[in-house]
C-alpha positions as CSV (number, residue, x, y, z in Angstrom):
1,M,24.2,-152.0,21.0
2,K,24.8,-149.7,23.5
3,R,24.9,-145.9,23.2
4,K,28.1,-145.4,25.1
5,T,29.4,-148.9,23.1
6,L,28.4,-147.3,20.0
7,R,30.5,-143.8,20.6
8,V,33.5,-145.2,22.3
9,L,34.0,-147.8,18.9
10,A,33.0,-144.6,16.3
11,F,35.9,-142.8,18.5
12,Y,38.7,-145.3,17.9
13,G,37.3,-145.7,14.3
14,M,38.0,-142.3,13.8
15,H,41.3,-142.5,15.0
16,I,41.8,-145.5,12.5
17,V,40.7,-142.6,9.8
18,Y,42.6,-139.5,11.0
19,F,46.3,-140.8,11.2
20,P,46.2,-142.0,7.5
21,L,44.6,-138.6,6.8
22,L,47.0,-136.9,8.9
23,I,49.8,-138.2,7.0
24,V,48.7,-137.8,3.5
25,S,48.2,-134.0,4.6
26,L,51.3,-133.1,5.7
27,R,53.1,-134.8,2.8
28,L,50.7,-132.6,0.3
29,F,51.8,-129.6,2.6
30,T,55.6,-130.6,2.2
31,Y,54.9,-130.7,-1.6
32,M,53.2,-127.5,-1.4
33,R,56.4,-125.7,0.4
34,V,59.5,-127.3,-1.8
35,A,57.3,-126.7,-4.4
36,F,56.9,-122.7,-3.9
37,T,60.7,-122.6,-2.9
38,D,60.0,-119.9,-0.6
39,E,61.7,-120.6,2.5
40,W,59.5,-120.8,5.4
41,P,60.8,-119.8,9.0
42,G,61.1,-123.1,11.4
43,W,58.4,-121.8,13.3
44,L,55.9,-121.0,10.6
45,T,56.3,-124.6,9.3
46,G,55.3,-125.9,13.1
47,V,52.4,-123.6,13.7
48,A,51.1,-124.8,10.1
49,T,51.6,-128.5,10.9
50,L,50.3,-127.9,14.0
51,A,47.2,-126.1,12.5
52,I,46.5,-129.1,10.1
53,A,47.2,-131.6,12.6
54,G,44.7,-129.8,15.2
55,G,42.3,-128.6,12.1
56,L,41.7,-132.1,11.1
57,Y,41.1,-133.8,14.4
58,V,38.6,-131.1,15.4
59,F,36.6,-131.3,12.1
60,M,36.8,-135.1,12.5
61,G,35.6,-135.1,15.8
62,Y,32.8,-132.8,14.9
63,R,31.2,-134.3,12.1
64,L,31.7,-137.7,13.7
65,T,29.6,-136.3,17.1
66,R,26.9,-134.5,14.8
67,W,26.8,-137.8,12.7
68,L,26.0,-139.9,16.3
69,N,23.5,-137.1,17.3
70,H,21.6,-137.3,14.5
71,A,21.2,-141.2,14.2
72,E,20.5,-141.1,17.9
73,G,18.1,-138.5,17.4
74,A,16.6,-140.2,13.9
75,K,16.4,-143.7,16.5
76,L,14.4,-141.9,19.0
77,D,12.4,-140.1,16.6
78,G,11.4,-143.8,15.1
79,S,10.5,-145.2,18.2
80,R,7.9,-143.0,19.1
């Protein structure tokens, strides 16, 4: 499999995993807000939601890229 094809498939696969994790994370965040009964301002809830979604996306993208680079490096080291 070509390197570019593998990266494209991994990118789409990451999104298949990302969206269910996002739903679970946001649901846990909502349960946490309700459990502590302190009313958050709307802007703070929006910022926290954006931070959760963005943080999860950046973390997963970084880990996927690191894994792919490591796998390609190991493949190159093995071929020498």
